[in-house]
C-alpha positions in Angstrom: 8.6 12.5 -3.8 6.7 9.2 -4.5 5.9 6.6 -2.1 5.2 3.3 -2.4 3.2 1.5 0.5 3.5 -2.6 -0.9 1.7 -4.4 2.0 0.1 -1.6 4.0 -3.1 -4.0 4.7 -2.2 -5.9 8.0 -0.8 -2.6 9.7 -4.5 -0.7 8.4 -6.9 -2.5 6.9 -9.4 0.0 6.9 -9.9 1.6 10.3 -6.7 3.9 10.1 -5.9 6.9 8.3 -3.2 6.9 5.5 -3.6 11.0 5.0 -0.6 11.8 7.5 1.6 9.7 4.9 0.0 11.1 1.9 0.4 14.7 3.1 4.4 13.7 2.5 4.4 12.9 -1.2 2.7 11.3 -4.1 1.4 7.8 -2.4 0.5 4.8 -3.8 -0.8 2.5 -1.4 -1.2 -1.2 -2.3 -2.9 -4.0 0.5 -0.3 -6.8 -0.7 2.7 -7.5 -3.1 3.6 -10.5 -4.3 7.2 -11.2 -5.2 6.5 -11.0 -9.1 4.9 -7.4 -8.3 7.7 -5.8 -6.1 9.9 -4.3 -9.1 7.2 -3.3 -10.9 5.5 -1.3 -8.4 9.0 0.2 -6.9 10.8 0.9 -10.0 10.4 4.9 -9.9 10.4 5.2 -6.2 11.7 7.5 -3.9 10.4 5.9 -0.7 9.7 2.5 -0.5 7.0 1.4 3.1 7.3 -2.5 3.6 6.1 -4.8 6.5 7.0 -8.5 5.0 7.2 -7.9 1.9 11.7 -8.8 1.0 14.0 -6.0 -0.4 16.7 -7.5 -1.3 20.2 -6.2 -3.0 18.9 -7.2 -6.9 16.3 -4.7 -6.3 18.4 -2.3 -4.4 20.8 -2.2 -7.3 17.7 -1.7 -10.1 16.4 1.3 -8.4 18.4 4.6 -8.8 16.1 6.8 -7.3 15.1 5.2 -4.0 16.7 7.1 -1.2 14.5 5.5 1.8 13.1 1.9 3.0 10.7 2.4 5.7 10.2 -1.5 7.9 6.6 -0.9 9.5 8.1 -3.6 12.1 10.7 -3.5 15.0 12.5 -6.4 12.6 14.3 -5.4 10.0 15.4 -8.7 8.2 13.8 -8.4 5.6 15.7 -5.5 3.7 19.2 -5.9 2.9 20.5 -3.2 5.1 24.1 -3.5 3.6 23.3 -3.2 0.5 21.1 0.0 1.1 24.0 1.6 2.9 26.3 1.1 -0.1 23.6 3.4 -2.4 23.0 5.6 0.5 19.5 4.8 1.2 18.4 5.3 4.6 16.4 2.4 6.4 14.2 2.6 9.0 12.1 0.9 12.0 9.5 1.1 14.0 11.0 0.3 17.9 8.6 -1.0 20.8 5.3 0.3 19.2 3.8 -2.9 20.6 5.3 -3.7 23.8 1.9 -3.3 26.0 -0.4 -5.3 23.6 2.4 -8.3 23.0 2.5 -8.7 26.9 -1.1 -8.6 27.3 -1.5 -11.8 24.4 1.1 -13.4 26.8 -1.1 -13.4 30.1 -4.4 -13.7 28.0 -3.1 -17.1 26.8 -1.4 -18.1 30.3 -5.2 -17.0 31.5 -6.4 -19.5 28.7 -4.5 -22.2 30.1 -5.4 -21.9 33.7 -9.0 -20.9 33.5 -10.1 -22.1 30.2 -12.7 -19.5 30.5 -14.2 -19.9 26.7 -14.8 -23.6 27.4 -17.0 -23.0 30.4 -18.7 -20.2 28.7 -19.3 -23.0 25.8 -20.3 -25.2 28.6 -23.1 -22.7 30.2 -24.4 -21.9 26.9 -24.4 -25.6 25.9 -26.8 -26.1 29.3 -24.5 -28.2 31.5 -24.9 -25.8 34.3 -28.7 -26.1 34.3 -28.3 -30.0 34.4 -25.9 -30.0 36.8 -26.6 -31.1 40.3 -23.9 -29.1 42.1 -23.9 -25.1 42.6 -20.7 -25.4 40.3 -18.5 -27.9 38.5 -15.5 -27.4 36.3 -14.4 -29.1 32.9 -10.5 -28.3 33.7 -8.2 -27.8 36.2 -8.6 -24.3 37.8 -5.1 -23.2 38.9 -3.7 -20.1 40.9 -0.9 -17.9 39.6 0.0 -16.7 42.9 3.5 -18.5 43.4 4.2 -20.3 40.2 7.5 -19.2 38.2 7.7 -17.5 35.2 10.4 -17.8 33.3 11.6 -15.1 30.7 13.9 -15.9 27.7 15.2 -12.1 26.4 14.9 -9.2 28.9 14.3 -6.6 26.5 11.4 -3.9 26.7 9.0 -6.7 26.4 10.6 -9.5 28.7 10.4 -6.8 30.9 6.9 -5.5 30.9 5.6 -9.6 31.5 7.9 -9.8 34.2 5.8 -6.7 35.7 2.3 -7.9 34.5 3.6 -11.9 36.3 5.0 -9.7 39.8 1.4 -8.2 40.4 -0.7 -12.1 39.9 2.3 -12.7 42.5 4.4 -15.0 40.4 7.9 -15.9 40.8 10.0 -14.3 37.9 13.5 -15.8 36.9 15.0 -14.9 32.9 18.1 -15.5 31.3 19.4 -12.9 28.8 22.7 -12.5 26.6 23.9 -10.2 28.7 24.0 -9.9 32.4 21.0 -7.0 33.7 21.5 -5.0 36.4 18.6 -2.7 36.7 15.7 -5.2 37.3 12.6 -4.6 38.9 12.4 -6.4 42.3 11.1 -9.6 42.9 13.3 -11.6 39.4 16.7 -13.2 39.3 18.5 -13.6 36.3 19.6 -17.2 35.8 21.1 -19.5 33.1 19.1 -21.2 30.3 18.6 -24.4 31.3 17.5 -23.6 35.0 15.0 -21.4 33.6 13.3 -24.0 31.5 13.9 -26.9 34.1 12.4 -24.4 37.1 9.9 -22.6 35.3 5.9 -23.2 35.5 5.7 -21.0 32.5 8.5 -20.1 29.9 8.1 -17.1 27.9 10.1 -16.2 24.9 11.2 -12.6 23.8 14.3 -12.9 22.3 15.4 -12.1 18.8 15.6 -14.9 16.1 19.3 -15.1 15.0 21.6 -17.5 13.5 22.8 -18.7 17.0 19.5 -19.5 18.4 17.3 -20.6 15.5 15.3 -23.6 16.8 17.2 -23.7 20.2 13.6 -24.5 22.2 14.5 -28.3 20.8 13.9 -32.1 21.9 16.8 -31.8 24.6 15.8 -28.3 25.9 11.8 -29.4 26.3 13.2 -32.4 28.3 14.2 -30.7 30.9 10.8 -28.7 31.6 8.3 -30.0 33.9 5.4 -31.8 32.8 3.1 -29.6 34.0 4.7 -26.6 32.5 3.9 -24.4 29.5 5.8 -23.2 26.8 4.7 -19.4 25.6 6.1 -18.1 22.2 4.9 -14.4 21.3 8.6 -13.8 19.7 9.5 -15.7 16.6 8.4 -19.0 15.4 11.9 -20.0 14.7 12.9 -20.2 17.8 11.4 -23.6 18.1 12.0 -26.9 16.8 8.4 -27.3 15.6 8.6 -31.1 15.5 10.0 -31.5 18.9 7.5 -29.2 20.2 4.8 -31.0 18.5 6.4 -34.4 19.6 6.4 -33.2 23.2 2.9 -31.4 23.5 1.6 -35.1 21.8 3.7 -37.6 24.4 2.7 -35.4 27.4 6.2 -34.5 28.2 4.9 -30.7 29.0 1.5 -29.7 29.5 0.6 -26.8 26.8 2.0 -24.8 24.5 0.7 -21.2 23.5 1.7 -19.6 20.8 0.8 -16.6 18.6 4.1 -17.0 15.8 5.4 -20.1 13.8 8.3 -20.3 11.8 6.3 -20.2 8.2 3.4 -18.0 8.6 0.8 -18.2 6.9 1.2 -21.8 7.9 1.3 -24.7 6.2 -1.4 -27.6 6.2 0.6 -30.1 7.3 2.4 -28.1 10.5 2.4 -30.6 13.3 1.4 -28.2 15.7 -1.7 -27.5 14.5 -2.9 -30.4 16.0 -0.8 -31.1 18.3 -2.1 -31.4 21.8 -3.1 -28.9 24.0 -1.4 -26.3 21.9 -3.2 -22.8 21.3 -2.1 -21.0 18.7 -3.5 -17.4 17.7 -2.5 -15.6 14.4 -0.1 -13.5 14.9 -2.2 -10.8 16.6 -0.3 -10.0 19.7 1.2 -6.3 17.9 -2.4 -6.0 15.9 -4.0 -4.3 18.5 -5.9 -0.8 17.8 -3.5 1.1 19.5 -0.3 -0.3 18.8 -1.3 -0.4 15.0 -2.1 3.5 15.9 1.2 4.1 17.2 3.0 2.2 14.0 1.2 4.2 11.7 2.4 7.8 13.7 6.0 6.5 13.6 6.0 5.5 10.1 5.1 8.7 9.5 7.3 10.8 11.5 10.3 8.5 10.7 9.7 9.9 6.7 9.1 13.2 8.1 12.6 13.2 10.1 14.1 12.2 6.8 12.8 14.9 4.3 13.8 17.4 7.3 17.5 16.0 7.0 17.1 14.7 10.5 17.1 10.8 11.7 14.6 9.0 13.2 14.6 5.1 14.1 17.6 4.6 11.5 19.1 1.0 11.4 21.9 1.7 9.2 23.6 4.9 10.6 
């Protein structure tokens, strides 16, 4: 079985082993693949492993040997699943591998806003404390999370995990979800979207990106937020109208934004959020802890192994 990994570097920049995958067949691993290189690299493959490289209908129709496409992510919009199904090609994904890691980064961002630890560490290194007449000083407001309200949009696995951490901090938790949730942690309340944005001190986005909600965080919704509120997005960049958010930040309509995802990645230099006031951006690292990538690799191998044995695991087109 011929296996091709099209963009393996993000998952494994060298600190993990590809041996589990190599044991399943003849394996070619590419760190990155440009669009013009895709067909040449996969033209006789039985198995494609991809993360961000698009496998569309045109490609699928030109690959008679292809039997399996493994997406090394939870979202699988990079694959034309309908076209794959028509050719009896199995498509799999990796659900829930990074839940704890994403929730952890949400609170890394929140704590950065309320304590600005690095700002104060650098201030001490610059000699500010040694020159200070008092035993303590602060260069930004220090805020306690207990009693503050966290609003969560999308109450799946990650949203629920974020709520658990918030409750441990003594925060109030409200959330919006497309369907009514009945089995929810004590201390959480489901509300309408407008209520979540209007009542929260922090709003964290954990919903999937769909045609219906693309850019739903826009000027109109942002204007309903408290001027002291903070928006956090570790979900999908396309959920946010980036120009509207940049304007809201620069004009002081909301206090800050913490983003791990943008609409285009890597971002263009002219993206208005890069220079926006109080906008803290990390380069899509929420999923990338060593432990999460280990799980990603392990499930990638197990998905393919199950397919080879004639069974099914994490198949998205059954």
